[in-house]
N, C-alpha and C positions, 0 to 999 in steps of 0.2 A: 504494500500500500504506500502510495506516495503522499508526502505531506505537502499541502498547499502553502507555499511561502509567499511573502510579499512580492518577491521577484517574479514568481510564476503568475501572480495576479496582475502585475504590471505588464508582463508580456502578453497575457490574454487580453488585457485592455488595449494595448498598443497594436497588436497584430490581429485581434478578432473583433472587438466591439467598436473601437474608434474608426476603423475604415468604413464599417457599415454606417455608423452615425454620420460621418462626413459625406458619404455618398447620398444618404437620405436628405441631408441638409441642402444639397444642391438641387434636389427635386422639389422639396417643400420646405420653405422656411418655417420652422416650428413656431416662431414668434408671430407668424401670420395666421395661426389657428386660434379661433375665438370660441369660447364656450358660452355664447349668449345669442339671443335673437334680436339684438339691438344694433349691431354694427351695420352701417350703411356704406362705408367706404369700400372702394374697389380694392382687390388684391388680397382679400381675406378668405379663409376657408372655415367652414363650420366644423367644430369638434363633433365626433360621432355621437356623443351624448345628446346632441341637439336633435338627432333623428328620433330618439325616444320622446323628447319634449314635443316635437312637431306632431308625431303620431298621436300622443295623448290629446293634443289640442284638436286634431281632426276627429278623433273618436268622440270627444266631448261635443263638438259641433254636430256631428251626425246623430248623436243621441238626442240633442235638442230638436233637430228637425223632425224626429218621430213624434215629439210632443206638440209641434205647432202645425204640421202639415198632414193632411189626411187625403189620400187618393182612393177613390172607389169607383167601381163600375156599377151602374144602376140602370133600370129601365123606367122611363117616364111615359105616361100616356098623355097624349096631346088633347087639348080642348080648343079646337080650331087649329091654328098653326102655332100654338104656344103650350107650354107646360109650366108648372110651378115647382120650385125647389126650396127647401128650408132645412137648415141644420143649426139648431140653437147653439150659440157659443162659437160659431164659425162664420167666416166671411167667404163668399164664393170667389175663387181666384180664376178658375178656368173651367170651361165645359167644351167637350168636343165629342163628335159622334165616333162610335167604336168601329163601325164597319166602313172600310174605305170604298166599298162598292155601292154604298147607299146613294139614292137620288136626293136625299135630304141633307141639310147641313145647318149648323147653328148660325143664325143670321144676326142675333143680338141678345144681350143680357141686360135686364133692367132690375133694379132693386126697388121694391115698394117700401113705403113708410112703415108697414107692419113687419118688415124683415124678410118677407117672401121674395124670392127671385123669380122673375118671369123670363123663361128661356123661349126666344122666338126662333122658330125653324122655318126654313124655306123648303117647299116641295112636300108638305105633309097635309093630311086631312085630320078631322076630328077622330078621336079614339084610335090613333096610331100609336103602337108601342115602339118606343125608340130606345135602343141601348146607347147609353152615353157614358163617358168617363168624366168624373168630376174631381177637381182639386179644391180642397177647402183649406183655409188658413185659420188657425185658432185665434180667437180674439183675446 
C-alpha cells in the first residue's frame, strides 16, 4: 500500500486536475455562471440549479391554470339561430363548433345583464343540437 504524500498530491494536482481546470476555463469562464434569475447582461450562463427553479415556476403556473380555466365540450340546442350558455362563477372566453364539416359556425357572442351568454350561429334552425367547445375563465 502506498502512502499519499504531499508530493504525490501536488503532482496529481499539477498533472491531473489543473490541466482539466485550465482547459475548462477556456471554454466557460466560471465567473460568468450566475445562480439567479435576475441577471440581464449578455455573456452570462445560468447555473444548472436554475433549471430546477424554472421548472418549479412553470409547474406552479400550470397548476394555477387548472384553477382558472375550464374547457368543455357540450351540446346546445338552438332557439332560432341562437342558444344560451351560463356557468356561474365563470366568464365565457371562447366558443367554437367541434365539427369542422358543419355548415354552421359561431357568428357572435353576447352577454346579457343577467349573466347569460347568447351564442348566435349562422346556418342553423330552431331545435338544432350543436356540439361546441367552450372555454371558461374563473372569475
